[in-house]
C-alpha positions as CSV (number, residue, x, y, z in Angstrom):
1,M,6.8,33.3,27.3
2,P,3.9,31.8,29.5
3,L,4.8,29.5,32.3
4,S,2.0,27.1,31.3
5,L,-0.7,26.6,28.8
6,N,-4.4,27.3,29.1
7,S,-4.9,23.6,28.6
8,V,-3.7,20.3,29.8
9,I,-2.4,17.7,27.3
10,H,-2.1,14.0,27.5
11,Y,0.7,12.7,25.2
12,T,0.9,9.3,23.6
13,D,3.3,7.6,21.1
14,S,1.1,6.5,18.3
15,Y,-1.9,7.6,16.2
16,T,-3.6,4.3,17.0
17,K,-3.4,5.0,20.7
18,L,-4.7,8.5,20.1
19,T,-7.7,7.4,18.2
20,G,-8.3,4.6,20.8
21,I,-8.4,7.3,23.6
22,I,-11.0,9.3,21.6
23,K,-13.1,6.2,21.0
24,D,-12.7,4.3,24.3
25,R,-11.6,7.1,26.7
26,F,-8.3,7.4,28.7
27,K,-6.9,4.2,30.2
28,V,-5.8,4.4,33.8
29,K,-2.3,3.3,34.7
30,Y,-1.1,2.7,38.2
31,C,1.7,4.6,39.9
32,L,3.4,3.0,42.9
33,E,4.0,5.4,45.8
34,K,5.4,4.6,49.2
35,V,3.0,5.7,52.0
36,N,3.8,5.0,55.6
37,G,6.3,2.4,54.5
38,Q,3.8,0.6,52.3
39,D,3.7,0.5,48.5
40,I,0.3,1.7,47.2
41,A,-0.8,1.8,43.6
42,F,-2.6,5.0,42.7
43,P,-4.7,5.1,39.5
44,I,-3.6,7.9,37.2
45,V,-3.9,9.4,33.7
46,S,-1.0,11.8,33.1
47,F,-1.5,15.3,31.8
48,C,0.9,18.2,31.5
49,D,0.7,22.0,30.9
50,I,4.2,22.6,29.5
51,P,4.4,25.5,27.1
52,L,4.6,24.2,23.5
53,S,7.8,26.0,23.0
54,Q,9.4,23.7,25.6
55,I,7.7,20.4,24.8
56,Q,10.5,18.7,22.7
57,H,12.0,16.7,25.6
58,H,8.7,15.7,27.0
59,A,7.4,14.6,23.5
60,K,10.6,12.5,23.0
61,T,9.7,10.6,26.2
62,Y,5.9,10.3,26.0
63,G,5.2,10.6,22.3
64,N,4.4,13.2,19.6
65,Y,0.6,12.8,19.7
66,G,-1.5,14.6,22.2
67,I,-5.0,15.4,23.3
68,G,-5.5,18.9,24.8
69,L,-8.3,19.7,27.1
70,S,-9.1,23.2,28.5
71,K,-8.0,24.0,32.1
72,D,-11.6,24.9,32.8
73,W,-12.6,21.3,31.9
74,A,-9.7,19.9,33.9
75,N,-10.8,22.0,37.0
76,R,-14.4,20.9,36.6
77,N,-13.2,17.3,36.6
78,N,-10.7,17.7,39.5
79,L,-7.6,17.1,37.4
80,N,-4.2,18.6,37.9
81,A,-1.2,18.7,35.6
82,V,1.7,16.5,36.7
83,L,4.2,18.4,38.8
């Protein structure tokens, strides 16, 4: 069983959101992190590379709809899957 996919996937919880991403691109969300004692909001779009055989728990949390992009595309665009 592979440790990860050859693609990164962004999951969402509705078909409407999925088609909105295709039409209008991904929407950035902000993730609060503490840096040197200060809260800083970093803009993110979340991707994962969990093998499909292990995706059930992740899909329950983030949704059953996903857009997969090749890791080559992700690398060219300086993206990393969430660790």
